[in-house]
C-alpha positions in Angstrom: 101.2 79.4 80.1 104.1 81.1 82.1 105.0 83.0 78.9 101.5 84.4 78.6 101.4 85.4 82.3 104.7 87.2 81.8 103.3 89.2 78.9 100.2 90.1 80.9 102.3 91.3 83.9 104.4 93.4 81.6 101.2 94.8 80.0 100.0 95.8 83.5 103.3 97.5 84.3 103.5 99.4 81.0 99.8 100.3 81.2 100.5 102.1 84.5 103.4 103.9 82.9 101.3 104.9 79.9 98.5 106.1 82.1 100.9 108.1 84.2 102.6 109.9 81.3 99.2 110.5 79.8 98.5 112.9 82.8 101.7 114.9 81.9 101.6 114.8 78.2 98.0 113.9 77.2 96.1 116.1 79.7 98.7 118.8 80.5 100.3 118.9 77.1 103.9 118.7 78.5 106.1 116.5 76.3 108.3 114.6 78.8 111.3 112.5 78.1 112.1 111.8 81.7 109.5 109.2 82.6 112.0 106.4 82.8 113.8 108.5 85.5 110.7 108.6 87.6 110.1 104.9 86.9 113.7 104.2 88.1 113.5 106.4 91.2 110.4 104.5 92.3 112.0 101.1 91.6 115.3 102.0 93.4 113.6 103.7 96.4 111.2 100.8 97.0 114.0 98.3 96.6 116.4 100.0 98.9 113.7 100.4 101.6 112.9 96.7 101.4 116.5 95.5 101.4 118.3 97.9 103.6 115.5 98.7 106.1 113.7 95.4 105.8 110.2 96.9 105.6 107.2 95.5 103.7 106.5 96.2 100.1 103.5 98.5 100.7 105.2 101.0 103.1 108.3 100.9 100.8 106.0 101.6 97.9 104.5 104.6 99.7 108.1 105.9 100.3 108.9 105.4 96.7 105.8 107.4 95.6 106.7 110.3 98.0 110.4 110.4 97.0 109.6 110.3 93.3 106.9 113.0 93.6 109.2 115.3 95.5 112.1 114.8 93.1 109.8 115.5 90.2 109.8 119.1 91.4 113.2 119.4 89.8 111.4 119.5 86.5 108.2 121.2 87.8 109.8 124.4 89.0 111.9 125.1 85.9 108.8 124.5 83.8 107.4 127.8 85.1 108.9 129.7 82.2 109.6 126.8 79.8 107.4 125.2 77.2 107.7 123.4 73.9 111.2 122.4 72.9 112.8 124.0 75.9 110.7 121.9 78.3 111.6 118.8 76.4 115.3 119.6 76.8 114.8 120.1 80.5 113.3 116.6 80.8 116.1 115.1 78.8 118.6 116.8 81.1 116.8 115.4 84.2 116.7 111.9 82.7 120.5 112.0 82.1 121.2 113.3 85.6 119.1 110.6 87.2 120.7 107.8 85.1 124.2 109.2 85.9 123.4 109.1 89.7 122.0 105.6 89.5 125.0 104.4 87.5 127.8 106.1 89.6 126.5 106.1 93.2 127.8 102.6 93.6 127.8 102.6 97.4 124.0 103.1 97.4 122.7 101.7 94.1 125.6 99.3 93.2 125.8 101.1 89.9 126.3 98.9 86.9 126.4 95.8 89.1 122.7 96.2 89.9 120.7 95.0 92.9 119.9 91.3 92.9 117.6 89.3 95.2 114.8 91.9 95.6 112.1 90.5 97.8 108.7 89.8 96.3 105.7 91.6 97.8 104.0 89.9 100.8 100.4 90.4 101.9 99.2 89.2 105.3 102.3 87.1 105.7 101.9 85.5 102.2 104.6 86.1 99.7 103.4 86.8 96.1 106.0 84.4 94.5 104.4 82.4 91.7 103.6 83.9 88.3 99.8 83.4 88.5 99.9 85.2 91.9 102.0 88.0 90.6 99.8 88.4 87.6 96.7 88.9 89.8 98.7 91.2 92.0 99.9 93.4 89.2 96.5 93.4 87.6 94.9 94.6 90.8 97.4 97.4 91.2 96.9 98.4 87.5 93.1 98.5 88.1 93.5 100.7 91.2 95.6 103.1 89.2 93.1 103.0 86.4 90.3 103.9 88.8 92.3 106.7 90.3 93.1 108.1 86.8 89.5 107.8 85.8 88.4 109.8 88.8 91.1 112.3 88.0 90.0 112.5 84.4 86.5 113.4 85.4 87.6 116.0 87.9 87.8 119.9 87.6 91.6 119.4 87.9 91.6 117.5 84.6 89.4 120.1 82.9 91.9 122.8 84.0 94.8 120.7 82.6 93.1 120.4 79.3 92.4 124.1 79.2 96.0 124.8 79.8 97.1 122.3 77.2 94.9 123.8 74.5 95.7 127.5 75.2 98.0 128.3 78.1 97.5 132.0 77.8 93.7 131.8 77.7 93.7 129.5 80.8 95.9 132.0 82.6 93.6 134.8 81.6 90.6 132.9 83.0 92.3 132.8 86.4 93.9 129.3 86.2 97.2 129.0 88.1 99.2 127.5 85.2 102.4 127.1 87.3 100.5 125.1 89.9 98.8 123.0 87.3 102.1 122.0 85.7 103.6 121.2 89.1 100.7 119.0 90.1 100.5 117.2 86.8 104.2 116.3 86.9 104.0 115.2 90.5 100.9 113.0 90.0 102.3 111.5 86.8 105.7 110.8 88.3 104.2 109.3 91.4 102.2 106.8 89.4 105.3 105.9 87.4 106.9 105.0 90.8 104.2 102.4 91.3 105.2 100.8 88.0 108.9 100.9 89.0 108.1 99.1 92.3 106.1 96.4 90.5 108.9 95.9 87.9 111.6 95.6 90.6 109.8 93.1 92.7 108.8 91.1 89.6 112.2 90.6 88.0 113.9 90.7 91.5 116.8 92.6 89.9 117.4 96.1 88.7 120.2 98.1 87.3 120.4 101.6 85.6 120.2 100.2 82.1 116.5 99.6 82.6 115.8 103.3 83.1 117.6 105.0 80.2 116.6 107.7 77.8 115.7 104.9 75.4 113.2 103.6 77.9 111.7 107.1 78.3 111.3 107.3 74.5 109.6 103.9 74.5 107.2 104.9 77.3 106.3 108.1 75.3 105.8 105.8 72.2 103.2 103.8 74.1 101.2 107.0 74.4 101.8 108.2 70.9 100.8 104.9 69.4 97.8 104.2 71.6 96.6 107.8 71.9 96.4 110.4 74.6 93.9 112.6 76.3 91.5 109.8 77.3 91.5 106.6 79.3 91.6 103.9 76.6 94.5 105.2 74.5 97.4 104.5 76.9 96.1 101.0 77.6 95.7 100.2 73.9 99.3 101.5 73.3 100.7 99.4 76.1 99.0 96.2 74.8 100.0 96.9 71.2 103.7 97.8 72.0 104.2 94.9 74.4 102.7 92.3 72.0 104.2 93.6 68.8 107.8 92.4 69.4 106.4 89.1 70.6 104.5 88.7 67.4 107.7 89.3 65.5 109.2 86.3 67.1 107.0 84.0 65.1 108.4 85.4 61.8 111.7 83.7 62.7 114.0 86.6 62.4 117.6 85.9 63.4 118.5 87.1 66.9 121.3 89.3 65.5 118.9 91.5 63.5 115.6 91.2 65.4 116.3 94.1 67.7 117.2 96.4 64.8 114.1 95.3 62.9 111.9 96.1 65.9 113.4 99.6 66.1 112.8 100.2 62.4 109.2 99.1 62.7 108.7 101.3 65.8 110.1 104.3 63.8 107.9 103.6 60.7 104.9 103.1 62.9 105.4 106.5 64.5 105.9 108.2 61.2 102.7 106.7 59.8 100.7 107.5 62.8 101.9 111.1 63.0 101.1 111.5 59.3 97.7 109.9 59.1 96.4 109.6 62.7 98.2 112.0 65.1 95.8 111.2 67.9 97.0 107.6 67.9 95.0 104.4 67.6 92.4 105.2 70.3 93.3 108.7 71.6 91.6 112.1 71.4 94.4 114.7 71.7 96.1 115.4 68.3 99.8 116.2 68.6 100.9 119.0 66.3 
């Protein structure tokens, strides 16, 4: 039972990450490989606020969202004149910078030693400590994020993002502020990723920079590519599929020495097949070209 609860918690966390990157990539059409950086900033900010300042999870989470949103401007502003491959390179550079800071700023982040003993969230004096309680807690947070994203998807802001995604020049000619749209999409998407980071940190009660690498950014993007982008169900389908797939491979009985490599091969083949025969993913609308 605990094993299943763990999987459900991870699905909730990765669903939030998939929904958040969907705003940047699926709606705005900006291919980002820096989402693990936002994920990590949210995790570290929330953790440091709780440990060093002794504040409750929810105020710490708000601080994590604000800090992550502000730091996302480091990508947003350069994106004014960048698109396509150049924008992707910008996000990779930001991801590497954030990882390097987390790894080398030992006095603040403890670098490769990580931060252990992260407190669990508490609500009205009750600590969310058991797995069933944390499952319900993470599910509620994921549902709140889903409702927010749904409201956003049905708003004029989302329609403007889609117009920019489909034809940036035409959107600009119609009076849309393309620069502002890019900035807002990145800030909103990164802020939601910070929520997933806070959930992850307080769930495992330990974080270190290796959880927020470029490989993790690629995996988060894979959630979106597999599940599909440009709608609400695609990211969730991708998160469920990609979290459960490696668990299903456990029943095959692969040796531990080769299982990780086999998983990477399967992920790669899956992406190739999807991009060839179903570029919109399993349940998405936007077709990557």
